[in-house]
C-alpha positions as CSV (number, residue, x, y, z in Angstrom):
1,M,65.5,3.8,-12.9
2,T,64.0,7.2,-12.4
3,Q,62.3,9.8,-14.6
4,A,62.0,13.3,-13.9
5,G,62.7,12.7,-10.3
6,G,60.2,9.9,-9.6
7,A,60.4,6.1,-9.8
8,V,59.2,4.3,-12.7
9,G,56.6,1.6,-12.0
10,T,53.2,0.3,-12.5
11,Q,51.8,1.8,-9.5
12,R,49.8,4.9,-9.3
13,T,49.4,7.8,-6.8
14,A,45.9,7.8,-5.5
15,K,43.9,11.0,-7.0
16,S,42.1,13.5,-4.7
17,A,38.1,12.8,-4.6
18,T,37.9,16.1,-6.4
19,A,40.6,15.4,-9.0
20,F,39.3,15.0,-12.9
21,R,39.9,11.6,-14.4
22,T,40.9,10.6,-17.8
23,T,38.9,7.9,-19.8
24,G,41.3,5.3,-19.1
25,E,41.5,6.1,-15.4
26,V,37.7,5.7,-15.1
27,A,37.5,2.5,-17.2
28,E,40.1,1.0,-14.9
29,E,38.1,2.2,-11.9
30,L,34.8,1.2,-13.1
31,D,36.1,-2.1,-14.6
32,L,34.8,-1.2,-18.0
33,P,36.2,-1.0,-21.3
34,A,37.0,2.6,-22.4
35,H,34.8,2.1,-25.7
36,V,31.7,1.4,-23.3
37,L,32.2,4.6,-21.6
38,R,31.9,6.5,-25.1
39,F,29.0,4.4,-26.1
40,W,27.4,5.5,-22.8
41,E,28.0,9.3,-23.3
42,A,26.4,8.6,-26.9
43,K,23.4,6.8,-25.0
44,F,22.9,8.9,-21.9
45,P,23.1,12.8,-22.3
46,E,23.5,13.3,-18.8
47,I,27.1,12.3,-19.1
48,K,29.2,15.1,-19.9
49,P,32.8,14.8,-19.3
50,L,34.9,18.1,-20.3
51,K,36.5,17.6,-23.6
52,R,40.2,19.2,-24.2
53,G,42.2,19.3,-27.3
54,G,42.4,15.9,-29.5
55,G,39.4,15.1,-28.3
56,R,40.5,13.8,-24.6
57,R,37.9,13.4,-22.2
58,Y,38.1,14.4,-18.4
59,Y,35.7,13.1,-16.0
60,R,34.1,15.2,-12.8
61,P,33.7,13.6,-9.8
62,E,29.9,14.1,-10.3
63,D,30.2,12.3,-13.9
64,L,32.2,9.3,-12.1
65,D,29.3,9.2,-9.6
66,L,26.6,9.1,-12.5
67,L,28.6,6.6,-14.3
68,R,28.7,4.5,-11.1
69,R,25.0,4.3,-10.8
70,I,24.4,3.5,-14.8
71,R,26.9,0.6,-14.4
72,R,25.0,-0.5,-11.0
73,Y,21.7,-0.4,-12.8
74,L,22.9,-2.1,-15.9
75,Y,24.8,-4.8,-14.5
76,Q,23.7,-5.5,-11.0
77,E,19.9,-4.4,-11.2
78,G,19.5,-5.7,-14.8
79,Y,18.0,-2.8,-16.4
80,T,18.4,-2.3,-20.1
81,I,19.5,1.0,-21.3
82,R,16.4,2.3,-22.2
83,G,15.2,1.5,-18.6
84,V,18.4,3.3,-17.3
85,Q,17.5,6.2,-19.7
86,R,13.9,6.4,-18.2
87,L,15.4,6.1,-14.3
88,L,17.6,9.1,-15.1
89,R,14.9,11.2,-16.6
90,E,12.7,10.7,-13.5
91,E,15.4,11.2,-11.4
92,N,15.9,14.8,-13.0
93,A,12.1,15.8,-13.7
94,P,10.5,18.0,-11.5
95,A,8.9,16.7,-8.2
96,T,5.5,17.8,-9.3
97,L,5.6,15.1,-11.9
98,F,5.5,12.6,-8.9
99,A,2.6,13.6,-7.4
100,L,0.7,10.7,-5.8
101,E,-2.2,9.1,-7.3
102,P,-5.6,9.3,-5.0
103,I,-5.8,5.8,-3.1
104,V,-8.8,3.9,-4.3
105,D,-10.3,1.1,-2.5
106,A,-9.6,-2.1,-4.5
107,S,-13.2,-3.4,-4.0
108,D,-14.6,-0.2,-5.6
109,A,-12.4,-0.2,-8.7
110,A,-13.3,-1.7,-11.9
111,P,-11.4,-4.4,-13.4
112,R,-8.9,-2.7,-15.6
113,P,-9.3,-3.7,-19.4
114,T,-6.8,-5.4,-21.1
115,P,-4.6,-3.2,-23.3
116,P,-5.5,-2.7,-27.1
117,R,-3.4,-4.4,-29.6
118,Q,-1.8,-1.4,-30.6
119,A,-0.2,-1.0,-27.0
120,L,1.1,-4.3,-26.8
121,R,2.7,-3.9,-30.3
122,A,4.1,-0.6,-29.1
123,A,5.5,-2.3,-26.3
124,L,7.1,-5.3,-28.1
125,E,8.6,-2.8,-30.7
126,E,10.4,-1.1,-27.6
127,V,11.7,-4.4,-26.6
128,R,13.0,-5.4,-29.9
129,R,14.7,-2.0,-30.1
130,E,16.4,-2.5,-26.6
131,L,17.5,-6.0,-28.0
132,V,19.1,-4.7,-31.0
133,E,21.1,-2.1,-29.0
134,I,22.0,-4.8,-26.4
135,R,23.3,-6.8,-29.5
136,L,25.5,-4.1,-31.0
137,L,27.0,-3.6,-27.6
138,L,27.8,-7.4,-27.4
139,D,29.2,-7.2,-31.1
140,M,31.6,-4.2,-29.8
141,L,32.8,-6.1,-27.2
142,L,33.4,-9.6,-29.0
143,A,35.2,-7.4,-31.6
144,E,37.8,-6.4,-29.1
């Protein structure tokens, strides 16, 4: 059966590398549910798809590259969402922020003091917040 001069089927024609992609196409390409893309969009301000009428999102090739990196950081390299946020911030920071520290001979260095209790508490609180985010994501996945 044909429709508008083309064969009806499930096979899609390949888009060019520079073409914009819909949320469904990106979700399929990255093997992710569409709601995960929308969740990431809320968590990572660097993801900026074009939005058209009716709220439809169109992802540019550079958005897709960023989403691939986020997916790799989260699923293959084991980063948390907060960890990926830090990585992306560091990637976008000016080079002067990454000036090398002077090299100090280990024999001359004084032993580092143990972190104060308040710093440990803050670190644990950050881990707890990340776990809450992970739980929300898992709840969303299980609700499907």
